N, C-alpha and C positions, 0 to 999 in steps of 0.2 A: 235232148242233151248232146252237146258237142263232144266228140271223142277226145279223151285226154291225150296229150302228147306223151310219147315215151320219154322216160327220164333222160336218155342220151340226147334225144332231139331237143328237149327243153334246155339242157345244159349248153348245147351247141348254139341255140338261139340266144341265150344270155351272153355267151362268150362273144358272139358276133356283134351284139349290141354294144358290149364293152369296147370292142376293138374300134368300132366306128364312132364312138362317142367323141364329141369335141374335146380336145385338150385345152385346158385353161392355164395361161401363164400370167404371173404377176411380175411386172417389172418395177422394182423400187429404184427411183432415180432422184436426181437433185432438181432444185427449183426451175432453172432456166431451160431445161430440156423438154418441157411440155410440148413446145411447138415442133421440135424435131420429131419426137415419137408420134405425135399426132399425124405427121406426114409419112413417117417410116412404116408404122404398123400396117396400114392397108397394103402398102407395096410388098411387104414381107408376106402377109396373109395370102395375097393373090399368087405370088410366086410359089409358096409352099403348097397351096391347093393345086396348082398346075402340075407340080412335080410329084406329089404324093397322093392327091385326091382327098386329102384330109383337111379339115378346118381347124384352125387354132384361134381360140378366143383370147384376147389380150386385155389385161387390166393394168392401169398405171397408178403409181403412188409417187407424189412429188413433195419435196420440202427441203429444208436446209440439209446439206449433204451429210454432215456428221450426225445430225438427229435422225436422218433416215437410216444410216448404218446401225445406230443404236437400236432403232425399232426392229430391224431384222434380227439382231442379236437377242432382243427381248421377245421374239416370237412371231413377228410379222412374216408370213410364209412366202417370201420372195423366191421365185424360181430363178430370176436373174437380178443382179444388182449392177446399175450403170452409174458410176460416180464421176467426180471430177478430180480426184486425187487417190493415189494408191493406198494411203493410210486408212481411208474409210473402208476399203476392202480388206486390208490387212487385219483390221479389227475382227472381221469374220473368221479369218484364219486363226487368229489368237484364241478364238472361242471354239475352234474345232468344226466350224460349219463348212469350211472349204480347205483344201490343202495349202500349205505355205508356198507351194510352187505355182499357184494359180496364174500368175502373170505370164508364165511360159507356155500356157495352153493355147494361146492365140497369137497371131502376128503382132509385131511392134509392141511387145510387152503388154499385149491385150489392150492397146490404145488404138481404136479405129480412126480417130480424128482428133484434132487439136483446136484450141482457140488462143487468143491473146487478150490481155487486159487493155482496154481503151477508155477514153473519156467521152461522155455524152454531155454536151453543154447546151445552154439555151441558145435559140437562134440568134445569129450574129455574134455569138461569143462575147457578151458584154464585159466579162471579167478578164478577157484576153488570156485565156488558159491555153498554153501551147505545149507545155511539158510538165514533168513531175514537180519541179521547183515551184510552179505556180500554185500548186495545191496547198502549199504551206504558207502562202502569203496571208497577212491579216485581212480580214473581211471576206474571205472566200469560204463558203459552206460546201463541204464535201459529203456526199452521200455514199456510204459503203456499208454492206452488211457486216455483222459481227464475226470477226475471225475465229471466235471460239465455237461458233455453231455453223458457220457457212464456209464452204470451200471457196466460193466467190470472194468473200471477204479476206480469206487466208491468202489467196493468190494476190489480191491487191496489196496487202501488207508486205508480202515477200517480194513482190515486184518493186515496191517503193524502197525497201531495204536494199535489194540487190542492185538496183540502178544507182543508188547512192554510193555503194561500194565501188561501182565501176567509174565513177567520176574521177577526174584528176585529183590526186591527193585523198581519195576516198579511204575511209577507215570504219571499223566497227563503231567507234565513238560518234563519228559524223553521221553514220547511217541511223544510229539510235536517236540522235538529236533531230534529224530530219523527220523520221517517222513519228516521233513524239509531237513535233510541230504540226505535222499533217493531221494526226488524230485529234489534236486540239480544235481543229476546224470541222470535226464530225459532230453534228448536233444530236444525232440519234443513231443507235445501232439496231437495225432490224435483224431478225434471226436468219433470213435467207435472201438470196438475190432477187427473187420476184417481189418480195415485200419491200425491198429497197427501191425497186423500180416504181412500185405504187407510191411510195413516199415522194419520189422525185417527180413523177408524171402527174399523178392525180391529186396529191396534196400540195404540189407546187413548192416543195421544200428543197432548198439547196441550189447551188450554182452549177454543180457538176456531179454527175453520177459516174463512179468508176465501176466498170462491169466488163463482162466478157464481150468480145466483138459480136458474137452471134446474138446476144441479148440486145445490144445497141441497135443492130439492124432490125431485130424483131420490133423494137419500139418505133423505129422510123417507119416501118411498113404499116404497123397497126395504128399509129397516131398521126402519121403524116410527117414528111420531112420538112414541112414548113415551120415547125416549132423548135427543131433541134439541129445541132451539128455534131458530127463525130470527129473527134480529135485523136490522132494517132501519136503517141509519145515516141521519142527517138529509140527508146529501149523498153522492152516489155518482157514479161515472163511468159513462157510457153505453158499454157494450161492444158494438161494432158487428161484425157477422159477415159479411164480404164473401165473395163466391163468384166463380169465373171458370172458363171453359173453357180448357184448356191447348192452344193452337192447334197447336203443333208435334206433339203426340201425336195429337190427333183427326184432323189432316190426314194423318198417316202411316197411322193405323189405318182411316180412313174412317168415323169415328164422330161427326162433327160434328153431324149431324142429331139423333142420340139425346142427345148431351151437351147441346146447346142446349135440347132439350125437357125434360131432367132438371132443369136449373137454372131455366128459365122457370116450371116447374110449382110451384116454391117460392112464387111470388106468387099462385097460384090460391087460391080460397077453401078448397079441400081442404088444400092445402099449408100455408096460414096457420093453419088449424084444428089441424093436427097440431103446428105450432109452439106454439100457445097451450096445447094439451094437455100439452106438454112444458115449460111455463113459460118459453117464449121469447116476448118481447113482439112481437106481430105488427105489420106495417106497414099491413095492410088495416084501415081504420077500422071496417068492419062487424064483422069478427072481433074486433078489439080491444074494441069496445063490449060484445060478447057475453060476453067473458071478463074484463071490467074488474075484477070483484070479487076476482079472485085476484092482482091486481097492485097492491099498495099504492102510492099516489103518493109518489114520492121526488124531491127536487130532483136533477137530473143535469147534468153538463157533458160536452161532447165533448173528447176529447184535443186536437183541433186548436184549440179555444177557449182552452185554458190554456197549451199548450206550443207553439203556432204551427203545428206540423205533426208528423206521426209521424216524419218524417225527422230533424227537430231533436231530438225527444224521444229517439229511438234513439241519436243521436250523443252527446248530452249525458249521458244517464243510463245507457245499457246497452252502449255500445262498451267494448272492453277499456280499462281505466284510467279509465272514466267515473265519474260520481257514485256509482252503485250499488257498483262495486268499491271505491271509497274508503270508503264507509260500512260495507260488510259486512266488509271485511278488518280493520276496527278493532274487531270484536266483542271 
């Protein structure tokens, strides 16, 4: 019979096992970030292992941004949440999962990189789509995800409204009329950006897909540039991609250290380089300069500059019975 370990030695052994057990993080994110995190996660894991000697296992969950945020509120145990608009993270603050000051915990209001809204058209651009006004022309089918469930769709709607306001003689009434005509050209509303991509690419529905620049480039890489062209409008919205640690989850699991490191590394040169390689516009000036050639200059506006705040935009345009419902139900 083997001698039994003294109780003290046994407890030390168990503690040691616990210390060196792999930490597991769940990143709950939105649809079109699958490719970025597929590339980013192993870069972070390697760097973290080299620095600490510890291994972090990473899991991903992707879907329409607002639906993803609701899933976390309803119990999905996200260690971190990586969204494409602040209101989806504010929802967690409203429910007490994170502090209201979450955006001030990381640089750039917790936005590691940006994107813009662009148009993906069939090769040769047979409908001659050059700018926003072309999307509202009769006979043009526009593919865009549902602004009620998708940040991608929401940015498209707000970009269309904002650029209409910025036209000579622009007004709220003219913006409403334009966005209404645009959405009359939308044959189907998918719940998320990746589903809209499937509709446009695999189902061959629509003349133009309005989506994020990084999603358009992913499509070009995956399906080949021979079938599509990317059109940059004269004015676009700046799509900001905020991130946050979910305090209630990491404190319960004991994963705060790893979750903090995971998000902070997004601002490292390596993290910013992975972002640029995935056609996300980096915050780091050095990396941005290196990859400047792949990001055509476009006039952009922030949602807060045109609509006052995300909260106001959500209440006015996307709440039940709001402007979007009024416009879309009149198709």
